[in-house]
Structure formats: structure tokens, C-alpha cells
N, C-alpha and C positions, 0 to 999 in steps of 0.2 A: 145446736147452734147452726144457723144457716151460714153458708160460706159464699164468698164471691164467686168461686168456681161453680157452685151449685146454681147460683142465679144465672150466670152466663150459659151454663149447660142447659138449664131449663128453658131459657129464652131461645136457645138454638134449636132445641127439640120442637118448640112451637113455631119456629121460623118467625119470631118476633124481633123487631128492631128495638133498640133502647127507647126511642120515642113511643113505640107501641106499648112496651111494658110500663113506661111512665103513665101513659093514658089509662091503661087497665088498672093500675094500682092507685091512681089518683094522686101521683107524686110528680115532682118536677124532674126534668131530664137531668139537671146537675146532681140531684139526689141519687138517681139510678147510676149515673156514671161513677159517683163516689163509692156507692155500695159494691160495684163491680170492680173497683180499682184495688190497688195494693193494700189499702187499709181495710178493705172489706166492709161488711155491714156492721161490724162491731162499734163503729163510731156513730152509727145512726140510732135514732130513737127506736125503742121497742115497737112503737106503733107503726113506724115506717117499714121496719123489717117484717112485721106481721102483714102489712098491706101488700108487700111484694110477694110474700109466701102465699097469701090467699089468692092473689091474681094468677100466679103460676099454677096453683092447684085447681083453680076454676077452669084454666085452659087445658087441664088434663095431666099435669106433672105430679108425680109422687116423689117425695123426698125419702132417701134411704140414709139411715144413720150409720155412722162408723161402727164396725163390729169389734168384738173382743179378739177375734182371730186375725187382726191386722188389716182387714179390708177397710178402706176409707169410705167416707160419706159420698153419696152420689144422687143421681136423679134418674127417673125413667118415666115413660108415658103409661098411663092407665090403659087397660084394654077396653 
């Protein structure tokens, strides 16, 4: 599951503003703001979450899942 922190971190790695992510994902700015907010992407449609994930991945972000050894989910840039 994509988290608000992963969206914010991925956007920061790419040096994208919220309006830029909205443009890249084909979504509205209020949608991006909600997804990055306290409620996170869980309240958004699966299609919107997928659009954000695909946009960040196209920019070079890789999503890291939480591991069983207690390490949390994260993001990194592809080489």
C-alpha cells in the first residue's frame, strides 16, 4: 500500500511540486493534497493511487515495501 510519506518523499526526490505531480499523474491538485495529507491515499480511488504511483515511477522513483525485520516502507531513485 502506498503511503502519504512515500508520495511526499518520492516527490521530494524528483524535486517536483504538488502541482507538478498533479500534472504528471493527470489528477487535480486537491487530490494530491489529500493523498499527501493525514488521511493518506487510503481515501482515494485505486485508479488515482495507481496514477500517482505510475507518475513517480516514470520519474525514476522506486517504492520499497516494509520488511519483516521491522524496516518501514520507503522510496529511492533508480540508478
